[in-house]
Backbone as ProteinMPNN parsed JSONL, in Angstrom:
{"seq_chain_A": "MTSAADEHRVVAGVFTERVRAASPASWDDPAPCEGWVARDVVRHLVEWFPAFLKAGAGVALPMGPSVDDDPVAAWTVHSDGVQALLDDPATEHKVLSNPHIGEVPLDQAVDRFYTADVFMHTWDLARATGQEERLDPGKCAQLLDGMLPLDEVLRASGQYGPRVEVAESADVQTRLLAFIGRNP", "coords_chain_A": {"N_chain_A": [[1.259, 10.467, -15.914], [2.516, 10.866, -12.647], [0.577, 9.243, -9.827], [-0.422, 11.385, -6.859], [-0.048, 9.682, -4.67], [1.779, 7.736, -5.588], [3.869, 9.465, -6.15], [4.707, 10.259, -3.286], [5.204, 8.148, -2.135], [7.595, 7.64, -3.589], [9.079, 9.755, -3.144], [9.069, 10.311, -0.031], [10.016, 7.769, 0.489], [12.63, 8.035, -0.321], [13.524, 10.164, 1.74], [13.048, 8.765, 4.028], [15.035, 6.991, 3.887], [17.282, 8.568, 4.153], [16.772, 9.406, 6.978], [16.866, 7.089, 8.514], [19.494, 6.132, 7.841], [20.817, 8.235, 9.243], [23.288, 8.647, 11.852], [23.048, 8.199, 15.376], [24.37, 10.198, 16.707], [24.175, 12.364, 15.044], [21.959, 13.646, 14.874], [21.845, 15.797, 16.477], [23.275, 17.639, 14.772], [24.288, 20.596, 13.203], [21.794, 22.109, 10.856], [21.113, 23.013, 7.31], [19.036, 25.103, 7.331], [18.661, 28.094, 9.125], [19.464, 28.026, 12.494], [18.239, 25.433, 13.094], [18.959, 22.043, 13.928], [19.693, 18.683, 12.718], [17.308, 17.286, 13.599], [15.383, 18.731, 14.059], [14.658, 19.298, 11.131], [13.369, 17.093, 10.695], [11.283, 17.363, 12.568], [9.757, 19.513, 11.559], [8.452, 18.599, 9.474], [7.063, 16.573, 10.759], [5.283, 18.227, 12.284], [4.093, 20.456, 11.211], [2.574, 19.576, 8.967], [0.573, 17.712, 9.862], [-1.18, 19.575, 11.419], [-2.159, 21.376, 9.435], [-3.517, 19.844, 7.692], [-5.742, 18.91, 9.243], [-7.013, 21.134, 9.747], [-7.781, 21.877, 7.449], [-9.23, 19.703, 6.226], [-10.43, 18.102, 7.903], [-8.959, 15.854, 8.476], [-7.243, 13.681, 10.648], [-3.878, 12.476, 11.254], [-1.907, 9.847, 12.51], [-0.273, 9.781, 15.427], [3.155, 9.756, 16.13], [5.928, 8.773, 18.651], [7.684, 11.651, 20.166], [9.845, 13.794, 18.419], [11.926, 14.414, 19.544], [12.614, 12.19, 21.458], [12.529, 9.877, 19.7], [13.7, 10.454, 16.79], [13.309, 8.459, 14.326], [11.304, 6.866, 14.761], [9.212, 8.531, 15.22], [9.354, 9.979, 12.733], [8.632, 7.519, 10.816], [6.149, 6.631, 11.694], [4.37, 9.153, 11.167], [5.049, 9.273, 8.351], [4.207, 7.026, 7.358], [1.437, 7.23, 7.952], [0.446, 9.452, 6.309], [1.057, 8.187, 3.867], [-0.85, 6.15, 3.973], [-3.163, 7.584, 4.166], [-3.166, 8.755, 1.501], [-3.388, 6.678, 0.059], [-5.837, 5.36, 0.257], [-8.726, 5.16, -1.052], [-11.121, 6.652, -0.692], [-9.974, 9.16, -0.294], [-9.794, 10.751, -2.796], [-12.101, 11.724, -3.131], [-12.126, 13.609, -1.317], [-11.702, 17.036, 0.126], [-9.544, 19.733, 0.516], [-9.599, 22.635, 2.359], [-8.601, 25.893, 2.522], [-7.905, 28.968, 3.734], [-5.678, 30.645, 2.362], [-5.087, 29.306, -0.066], [-7.471, 28.26, -1.068], [-9.969, 26.188, -2.221], [-8.922, 22.712, -2.858], [-8.669, 19.422, -4.345], [-7.853, 17.249, -2.167], [-5.824, 14.9, -2.324], [-4.229, 16.235, -4.167], [-3.455, 18.807, -2.924], [-1.693, 17.336, -0.627], [0.273, 16.652, -2.358], [1.352, 19.017, -3.714], [2.01, 20.736, -1.665], [3.024, 19.474, 0.875], [4.475, 16.865, 0.039], [6.274, 18.156, -2.014], [7.427, 19.593, -0.047], [8.803, 17.76, 1.696], [10.553, 16.523, -0.334], [12.315, 18.796, -1.104], [13.348, 19.23, 1.761], [14.796, 16.87, 1.88], [17.386, 17.23, 0.992], [18.128, 19.1, 3.142], [18.336, 17.492, 5.42], [20.188, 15.484, 4.755], [22.416, 16.886, 4.016], [22.872, 18.022, 6.828], [23.233, 15.65, 8.176], [25.611, 14.447, 6.84], [24.91, 12.836, 4.481], [24.266, 11.343, 1.318], [23.532, 13.976, -0.798], [22.441, 14.503, -3.284], [19.795, 15.164, -5.256], [16.741, 14.163, -7.001], [17.095, 15.25, -10.705], [14.944, 15.885, -12.207], [12.792, 16.173, -10.797], [13.516, 18.372, -9.25], [13.775, 20.269, -11.61], [10.984, 20.274, -12.316], [9.705, 21.348, -9.743], [11.302, 23.716, -9.431], [10.601, 25.179, -11.835], [8.019, 25.467, -11.379], [7.775, 27.212, -9.235], [9.371, 29.367, -9.732], [7.864, 31.412, -10.944], [6.487, 32.246, -8.92], [7.726, 33.476, -7.216], [7.744, 36.397, -5.64], [5.507, 35.868, -4.143], [6.113, 33.466, -2.788], [8.306, 34.506, -1.316], [7.117, 36.679, 0.256], [5.759, 34.885, 1.944], [7.358, 34.1, 3.981], [8.387, 31.41, 4.166], [10.612, 30.865, 3.054], [13.788, 31.554, 2.439], [16.125, 34.125, 1.812], [16.935, 34.554, -1.652], [19.764, 32.814, -3.105], [22.277, 33.533, -4.85], [23.684, 32.022, -7.998], [25.461, 30.676, -10.18], [24.273, 30.985, -13.845], [24.716, 28.684, -15.137], [24.814, 26.548, -13.41], [23.862, 23.42, -12.239], [20.435, 22.053, -12.11], [19.525, 21.112, -9.248], [21.653, 22.914, -7.932], [20.456, 25.436, -8.581], [17.598, 25.223, -7.874], [17.914, 24.757, -4.791], [19.043, 27.5, -4.212], [17.374, 29.015, -4.847], [15.453, 28.364, -3.06], [16.984, 29.401, -0.783], [18.884, 28.302, 0.379], [22.617, 27.635, 0.973], [23.95, 26.213, -1.325]], "CA_chain_A": [[1.35, 11.161, -15.024], [2.272, 10.074, -11.359], [-0.542, 9.729, -8.989], [0.175, 11.632, -5.612], [0.104, 8.281, -3.697], [2.978, 6.931, -5.962], [4.745, 10.611, -5.761], [4.742, 10.332, -1.954], [5.864, 7.053, -1.87], [8.975, 7.709, -3.587], [9.888, 11.069, -2.285], [9.018, 9.799, 1.4], [10.843, 6.839, 0.767], [14.219, 8.571, -0.188], [13.784, 10.764, 2.873], [13.114, 7.605, 5.226], [16.45, 6.366, 3.617], [18.242, 9.324, 5.168], [16.401, 9.228, 8.506], [17.077, 5.562, 8.765], [20.862, 6.098, 7.998], [21.589, 8.988, 10.101], [23.658, 8.242, 12.912], [22.52, 8.72, 16.395], [25.149, 11.379, 17.152], [24.066, 13.213, 14.144], [20.477, 14.323, 15.397], [21.68, 17.422, 17.013], [24.316, 18.652, 14.114], [23.53, 21.782, 12.493], [21.141, 21.801, 9.524], [21.147, 24.298, 6.592], [18.109, 25.924, 7.836], [19.167, 28.83, 10.207], [18.841, 27.825, 13.834], [17.814, 24.259, 12.863], [19.559, 20.783, 13.756], [18.938, 17.635, 11.958], [15.872, 16.517, 14.099], [14.287, 19.671, 13.316], [14.141, 18.757, 9.662], [12.159, 15.795, 10.816], [10.242, 17.785, 13.428], [9.101, 20.542, 10.834], [7.578, 17.814, 8.673], [6.06, 16.322, 11.275], [4.398, 18.953, 12.972], [3.272, 21.431, 10.215], [1.442, 18.877, 8.199], [-0.982, 17.279, 10.622], [-2.178, 20.607, 11.591], [-2.662, 21.656, 7.991], [-4.685, 18.343, 7.213], [-6.681, 18.731, 10.44], [-7.743, 22.423, 9.936], [-8.389, 22.237, 6.021], [-9.694, 18.73, 5.949], [-10.5, 17.144, 9.109], [-7.979, 14.524, 8.595], [-6.101, 13.251, 11.797], [-3.07, 11.724, 11.105], [-1.332, 8.962, 13.704], [0.943, 10.51, 16.079], [4.313, 8.886, 16.844], [6.653, 9.224, 19.512], [8.181, 12.828, 20.009], [10.81, 13.797, 17.716], [12.981, 14.379, 20.687], [12.783, 10.809, 21.968], [12.96, 8.938, 18.795], [13.127, 10.931, 15.375], [13.301, 7.884, 13.236], [9.937, 6.399, 14.857], [8.432, 9.88, 14.729], [9.371, 10.17, 11.093], [8.046, 6.43, 10.225], [4.556, 6.687, 12.058], [4.201, 10.348, 10.348], [5.087, 8.997, 6.818], [3.331, 5.807, 6.876], [0.064, 7.771, 8.131], [0.398, 10.079, 5.22], [0.917, 7.081, 2.806], [-2.188, 5.502, 4.147], [-4.263, 8.513, 3.401], [-3.009, 8.819, -0.228], [-3.739, 4.901, -0.574], [-7.112, 5.367, 0.342], [-9.684, 5.467, -2.444], [-11.801, 7.985, -0.095], [-9.267, 10.693, -0.256], [-9.78, 11.215, -3.834], [-13.065, 12.666, -3.148], [-11.933, 14.725, -0.48], [-11.196, 18.521, -0.495], [-8.967, 20.73, 1.753], [-10.157, 24.265, 2.247], [-7.569, 26.821, 3.008], [-7.786, 30.386, 3.178], [-4.589, 31.09, 1.359], [-5.089, 28.408, -1.3], [-9.018, 27.929, -1.605], [-10.103, 24.575, -2.023], [-8.042, 21.897, -3.485], [-8.763, 18.168, -4.123], [-6.735, 16.514, -0.89], [-4.39, 14.569, -2.95], [-3.311, 17.202, -5.113], [-2.88, 19.649, -1.731], [-0.731, 16.8, -0.26], [1.237, 16.457, -3.132], [1.701, 20.296, -4.058], [2.451, 21.473, -0.541], [3.819, 18.628, 1.668], [5.529, 16.082, -0.78], [7.379, 18.889, -2.281], [8.409, 19.886, 1.158], [9.73, 16.531, 1.895], [11.5, 16.344, -1.24], [13.46, 19.87, -0.596], [13.999, 19.238, 2.921], [15.735, 15.613, 2.066], [18.74, 17.978, 0.937], [18.41, 19.461, 4.447], [18.542, 15.934, 6.309], [21.523, 14.487, 4.198], [23.526, 17.877, 4.472], [23.267, 17.929, 8.347], [23.784, 14.176, 8.877], [26.575, 13.902, 6.084], [24.748, 11.69, 3.749], [24.171, 11.629, -0.226], [22.762, 15.175, -1.008], [21.643, 14.561, -4.824], [18.203, 14.785, -5.464], [16.389, 13.794, -8.678], [16.878, 16.416, -11.426], [13.641, 15.877, -12.727], [11.707, 16.602, -9.815], [14.265, 19.741, -9.048], [13.371, 21.006, -12.58], [9.616, 20.566, -12.174], [9.55, 22.224, -8.943], [11.799, 25.269, -9.696], [9.485, 25.876, -12.939], [6.689, 25.853, -10.99], [8.267, 28.205, -8.278], [9.807, 30.909, -10.083], [6.783, 32.669, -11.387], [5.824, 32.793, -7.814], [9.127, 34.266, -6.419], [7.467, 37.194, -4.558], [4.633, 35.487, -3.271], [6.919, 32.52, -2.06], [9.127, 35.446, -0.334], [6.39, 37.164, 1.205], [5.384, 33.885, 2.855], [8.159, 33.825, 5.352], [8.666, 30.123, 4.176], [11.678, 30.68, 2.144], [15.105, 32.528, 2.917], [16.429, 35.09, 0.595], [17.591, 34.048, -2.995], [21.245, 32.886, -3.09], [23.149, 33.886, -6.17], [24.703, 31.262, -8.44], [25.628, 30.78, -11.826], [23.004, 30.65, -14.501], [25.022, 27.529, -15.815], [24.591, 25.724, -12.298], [22.803, 22.663, -12.266], [19.094, 22.767, -11.574], [19.674, 21.319, -8.003], [21.887, 24.041, -7.284], [19.663, 26.329, -8.796], [16.711, 25.297, -6.737], [18.355, 25.029, -3.555], [19.389, 28.631, -4.172], [16.147, 29.769, -4.959], [14.55, 28.452, -1.751], [17.431, 30.255, 0.213], [19.771, 27.389, 0.592], [23.64, 27.862, 0.232], [24.486, 24.87, -2.11]], "C_chain_A": [[1.41, 10.652, -13.536], [1.341, 10.401, -10.375], [0.421, 10.545, -7.508], [0.609, 10.81, -4.521], [1.832, 7.828, -4.055], [4.254, 8.159, -5.683], [5.287, 10.511, -4.202], [5.757, 8.929, -1.691], [7.277, 7.033, -2.222], [9.814, 8.767, -2.846], [10.061, 10.781, -0.802], [9.966, 8.697, 1.452], [12.41, 7.248, 0.595], [14.314, 9.329, 1.408], [13.953, 9.879, 4.104], [14.718, 7.109, 5.293], [17.364, 6.947, 4.631], [17.852, 9.452, 6.455], [17.003, 8.025, 9.11], [18.55, 5.529, 8.972], [21.589, 6.969, 8.657], [22.128, 8.209, 11.479], [23.083, 8.619, 14.056], [23.017, 10.168, 16.942], [24.983, 12.418, 16.121], [22.827, 14.163, 14.265], [20.781, 15.725, 15.686], [22.726, 18.303, 16.168], [23.624, 19.53, 13.329], [22.873, 21.388, 11.027], [21.117, 23.074, 8.632], [20.255, 25.251, 6.829], [18.548, 26.551, 9.098], [18.526, 28.444, 11.693], [18.344, 26.275, 13.936], [18.807, 23.298, 13.135], [18.933, 19.833, 13.073], [17.599, 17.013, 12.594], [14.858, 17.664, 14.001], [13.877, 19.657, 12.005], [13.08, 17.959, 9.842], [10.872, 16.541, 11.656], [9.207, 18.851, 12.438], [8.253, 19.657, 10.122], [6.454, 17.087, 9.454], [4.804, 16.943, 12.272], [3.569, 19.949, 12.268], [2.113, 20.842, 9.713], [0.091, 18.441, 8.89], [-1.684, 18.515, 10.933], [-2.922, 21.481, 10.478], [-3.916, 20.945, 7.536], [-5.716, 18.463, 8.098], [-7.656, 19.979, 10.103], [-8.494, 22.64, 8.486], [-9.209, 21.079, 5.446], [-10.244, 17.712, 6.975], [-9.833, 15.975, 9.37], [-7.069, 14.447, 10.039], [-5.146, 12.105, 11.721], [-2.448, 10.851, 12.611], [-0.276, 10.006, 14.246], [1.792, 9.479, 16.76], [4.833, 9.656, 18.017], [7.276, 10.855, 19.308], [9.669, 12.549, 19.066], [12.152, 13.722, 18.389], [13.442, 13.098, 21.279], [13.225, 9.905, 20.83], [12.537, 9.637, 17.437], [12.886, 10.009, 14.238], [11.813, 7.15, 13.299], [8.943, 7.411, 14.479], [8.039, 10.295, 13.078], [8.323, 8.729, 10.344], [6.618, 6.37, 10.644], [4.13, 7.891, 11.07], [3.965, 9.638, 8.897], [4.217, 7.904, 6.143], [1.642, 6.242, 7.031], [-0.319, 8.536, 6.878], [0.148, 9.029, 3.995], [-0.373, 6.548, 2.717], [-3.257, 6.4, 3.653], [-4.252, 8.752, 2.042], [-3.272, 7.564, -0.691], [-5.002, 4.593, -0.593], [-8.078, 5.766, -0.49], [-10.727, 6.667, -1.936], [-11.328, 9.212, -0.483], [-9.376, 11.336, -1.541], [-11.245, 11.947, -4.189], [-13.297, 13.774, -1.908], [-11.454, 15.967, -0.771], [-10.566, 19.069, 0.537], [-9.15, 21.831, 1.44], [-9.222, 25.033, 3.054], [-7.773, 28.208, 2.852], [-7.0, 31.082, 2.281], [-4.798, 30.384, 0.048], [-6.545, 27.917, -2.068], [-9.004, 26.59, -1.368], [-9.733, 23.745, -3.136], [-8.463, 20.484, -3.065], [-7.309, 17.869, -2.933], [-5.591, 15.928, -1.461], [-3.502, 15.433, -3.421], [-2.498, 18.23, -3.978], [-1.818, 18.911, -1.336], [0.546, 16.83, -1.013], [2.084, 17.704, -3.479], [2.432, 20.979, -2.653], [3.267, 20.631, 0.601], [4.755, 17.574, 1.02], [6.633, 16.917, -1.269], [8.122, 19.414, -1.154], [9.51, 18.804, 1.346], [10.741, 16.582, 0.878], [12.538, 17.548, -1.062], [14.047, 19.606, 0.548], [15.239, 17.589, 3.147], [17.274, 16.119, 1.93], [19.337, 18.291, 2.632], [19.305, 18.26, 5.362], [19.939, 15.627, 6.237], [22.771, 15.545, 4.264], [23.903, 17.913, 5.969], [23.546, 16.456, 8.971], [24.942, 13.401, 7.611], [26.27, 12.683, 5.178], [24.408, 12.218, 2.203], [23.011, 12.884, -0.249], [22.278, 15.179, -2.234], [20.417, 14.1, -4.497], [17.69, 14.72, -6.976], [16.434, 15.202, -9.452], [15.751, 16.591, -11.879], [12.828, 16.544, -12.177], [12.298, 18.081, -9.546], [13.768, 20.717, -10.086], [11.845, 21.119, -12.281], [9.221, 21.732, -10.976], [10.044, 23.867, -8.945], [11.165, 25.72, -10.95], [8.562, 26.337, -12.462], [6.731, 26.981, -9.832], [8.654, 29.622, -8.744], [8.984, 31.656, -10.419], [6.227, 33.135, -9.949], [6.727, 33.333, -6.468], [8.623, 35.061, -5.219], [6.595, 36.603, -3.602], [5.095, 34.544, -2.159], [7.656, 33.597, -0.72], [8.338, 36.095, 0.905], [5.64, 36.32, 2.361], [6.003, 33.648, 4.159], [8.61, 32.518, 5.117], [10.235, 29.963, 3.591], [12.687, 31.818, 2.569], [15.156, 33.191, 1.734], [17.122, 34.268, -0.561], [19.025, 33.948, -2.668], [21.702, 32.751, -4.715], [24.033, 32.838, -6.697], [24.568, 31.401, -9.837], [24.799, 30.472, -12.693], [23.23, 29.118, -14.964], [24.941, 26.3, -14.598], [23.602, 24.627, -12.65], [21.671, 22.626, -11.734], [18.827, 22.202, -10.222], [20.048, 22.219, -7.198], [21.033, 25.16, -7.235], [18.323, 26.227, -7.998], [16.908, 25.388, -5.628], [18.788, 26.571, -3.012], [18.414, 29.54, -4.176], [15.422, 29.843, -3.676], [15.395, 29.065, -0.639], [18.697, 29.41, 0.906], [21.352, 27.837, 0.205], [24.347, 26.401, -0.177], [25.9, 24.693, -2.014]], "O_chain_A": [[0.428, 10.029, -13.132], [1.181, 11.563, -10.003], [1.599, 10.32, -7.228], [1.422, 11.115, -3.648], [2.765, 7.651, -3.272], [5.33, 7.891, -5.148], [6.487, 10.75, -4.064], [6.848, 8.888, -1.122], [8.125, 6.561, -1.465], [10.85, 8.664, -2.19], [11.169, 10.997, -0.312], [10.73, 8.64, 2.415], [13.282, 6.792, 1.334], [15.215, 8.976, 2.168], [14.752, 10.105, 5.013], [15.417, 6.906, 6.287], [17.986, 6.395, 5.539], [18.801, 9.651, 7.213], [17.603, 8.073, 10.184], [19.005, 5.041, 10.007], [22.799, 6.795, 8.802], [21.483, 7.329, 12.05], [22.4, 9.622, 13.853], [22.311, 11.038, 17.454], [25.665, 13.43, 16.283], [22.787, 15.294, 13.781], [20.134, 16.677, 15.25], [23.081, 19.412, 16.568], [22.523, 19.294, 12.831], [23.337, 20.556, 10.248], [21.1, 24.166, 9.2], [20.624, 26.389, 6.543], [18.807, 25.852, 10.078], [17.331, 28.546, 11.971], [18.032, 25.943, 15.08], [19.835, 23.607, 12.532], [17.747, 19.964, 12.773], [16.926, 16.234, 11.92], [13.648, 17.477, 13.877], [12.728, 20.008, 11.735], [12.006, 18.08, 9.252], [9.69, 16.307, 11.402], [7.995, 18.903, 12.647], [7.079, 20.027, 10.163], [5.29, 16.96, 9.074], [3.824, 16.403, 12.785], [2.453, 20.257, 12.685], [0.965, 21.265, 9.849], [-1.068, 18.718, 8.584], [-2.891, 18.506, 10.69], [-3.977, 22.103, 10.605], [-4.992, 21.389, 7.136], [-6.786, 18.049, 7.651], [-8.88, 19.872, 10.17], [-9.495, 23.338, 8.321], [-9.832, 21.241, 4.396], [-10.434, 16.533, 6.675], [-10.064, 15.208, 10.305], [-6.237, 15.318, 10.292], [-5.465, 10.959, 12.041], [-2.627, 11.371, 13.712], [0.369, 10.832, 13.602], [1.458, 8.643, 17.599], [4.449, 10.767, 18.382], [7.298, 11.237, 18.137], [10.351, 11.526, 19.009], [13.176, 13.172, 17.984], [14.628, 12.964, 21.578], [14.229, 9.209, 20.98], [11.405, 9.533, 16.964], [12.355, 10.462, 13.224], [11.184, 6.863, 12.28], [8.046, 7.259, 13.65], [7.031, 10.694, 12.493], [7.448, 8.935, 9.503], [5.847, 5.996, 9.761], [3.482, 7.523, 10.09], [2.846, 9.485, 8.408], [3.724, 7.813, 5.018], [0.755, 5.702, 6.37], [-1.413, 8.269, 6.381], [-0.853, 9.084, 3.28], [-0.992, 6.451, 1.657], [-4.12, 6.04, 2.852], [-5.303, 8.95, 1.433], [-3.383, 7.392, -1.905], [-5.422, 3.687, -1.313], [-8.201, 6.987, -0.592], [-11.1, 7.53, -2.731], [-12.002, 10.151, -0.909], [-9.069, 12.528, -1.544], [-11.49, 12.571, -5.221], [-14.259, 14.498, -1.65], [-10.815, 16.133, -1.81], [-11.096, 18.869, 1.629], [-8.922, 22.198, 0.287], [-9.095, 24.778, 4.252], [-7.811, 28.625, 1.694], [-7.427, 31.958, 1.528], [-4.632, 31.065, -0.964], [-6.707, 27.411, -3.179], [-8.3, 25.948, -0.589], [-10.149, 23.988, -4.269], [-8.629, 20.18, -1.884], [-6.139, 18.246, -3.001], [-4.463, 16.335, -1.183], [-2.291, 15.459, -3.199], [-1.29, 18.457, -4.032], [-0.75, 19.492, -1.529], [1.655, 16.988, -0.502], [3.309, 17.611, -3.556], [3.407, 21.721, -2.778], [4.168, 21.223, 1.196], [5.864, 17.449, 1.541], [7.8, 16.585, -1.059], [9.323, 19.668, -1.247], [10.727, 18.923, 1.199], [11.897, 16.695, 1.285], [13.698, 17.189, -0.86], [15.275, 19.69, 0.565], [16.056, 17.307, 4.024], [18.208, 15.613, 2.55], [20.386, 17.952, 3.179], [20.463, 18.218, 5.78], [20.729, 15.513, 7.174], [23.919, 15.175, 4.512], [25.079, 17.844, 6.328], [24.01, 16.245, 10.092], [25.096, 12.188, 7.471], [27.035, 11.727, 5.05], [24.305, 13.422, 1.968], [21.865, 12.768, 0.186], [21.458, 16.088, -2.356], [20.014, 13.153, -3.822], [18.276, 15.219, -7.937], [15.904, 16.194, -8.951], [15.477, 17.787, -11.984], [12.142, 17.407, -12.726], [11.484, 18.999, -9.638], [13.372, 21.828, -9.735], [11.49, 22.254, -11.962], [8.592, 22.764, -11.211], [9.423, 24.872, -8.6], [11.261, 26.941, -11.077], [8.089, 27.418, -12.813], [5.697, 27.594, -9.568], [8.33, 30.705, -8.255], [9.269, 32.838, -10.227], [5.624, 34.199, -9.802], [6.483, 33.503, -5.274], [8.859, 34.72, -4.06], [6.792, 36.735, -2.394], [4.735, 34.617, -0.984], [7.522, 33.434, 0.493], [8.672, 36.1, 2.09], [5.094, 36.78, 3.363], [5.469, 33.171, 5.16], [9.443, 32.234, 5.978], [10.889, 28.933, 3.754], [12.29, 32.899, 3.004], [14.429, 32.961, 0.768], [17.858, 33.328, -0.262], [19.555, 34.851, -2.021], [21.378, 31.873, -5.515], [25.075, 32.609, -6.083], [23.766, 32.07, -10.489], [24.323, 29.373, -12.408], [22.276, 28.365, -15.161], [25.019, 25.131, -14.974], [22.594, 24.897, -13.304], [21.659, 23.224, -10.658], [17.812, 22.711, -9.746], [19.474, 22.556, -6.162], [20.81, 25.804, -6.21], [17.968, 27.267, -7.442], [16.129, 26.154, -5.06], [18.879, 26.881, -1.824], [18.478, 30.653, -3.654], [14.906, 30.852, -3.194], [14.819, 29.312, 0.42], [19.36, 29.861, 1.84], [21.448, 28.415, -0.878], [25.083, 25.702, 0.519], [26.44, 23.728, -2.555]]}, "name": "protein", "num_of_chains": 1, "seq": "MTSAADEHRVVAGVFTERVRAASPASWDDPAPCEGWVARDVVRHLVEWFPAFLKAGAGVALPMGPSVDDDPVAAWTVHSDGVQALLDDPATEHKVLSNPHIGEVPLDQAVDRFYTADVFMHTWDLARATGQEERLDPGKCAQLLDGMLPLDEVLRASGQYGPRVEVAESADVQTRLLAFIGRNP"}
């Protein structure tokens, strides 16, 4: 089993490659999430997670520049801060407490809620910036298998768009993206 730190290192590493390879002109190009542009994909990850950590575990991540000013630096500072948190041996003894999920070991909460989000948004950023869109099929299958039983709960959260219908024979990445409301 891969540790939360190792999983983040891989998933965030791929996202970082997409961030660094995005042309400066592409940051304002439309993203698959309705009403978003490419920089909003980075903004989402850089903005929601620090508040989640602070409220649930009292952890403050380092803040980089604004995504509007420098999306690459904003992401890099943020991602490096998350990795440092996961690499810190003290993290395995910390708990995140949230009224919706209860108490969860911090590293597991990061993996389940944040690293999975980075993975799925990698496709959004790649699509918006015209880069490689292929995701790891094993990780796609893992996420889809875990999310399918939670379909109603996930839709009720407002975090996912309506499910897009695709052929049952579609590859696992297409099925995952359709499940979360993307039109692959």
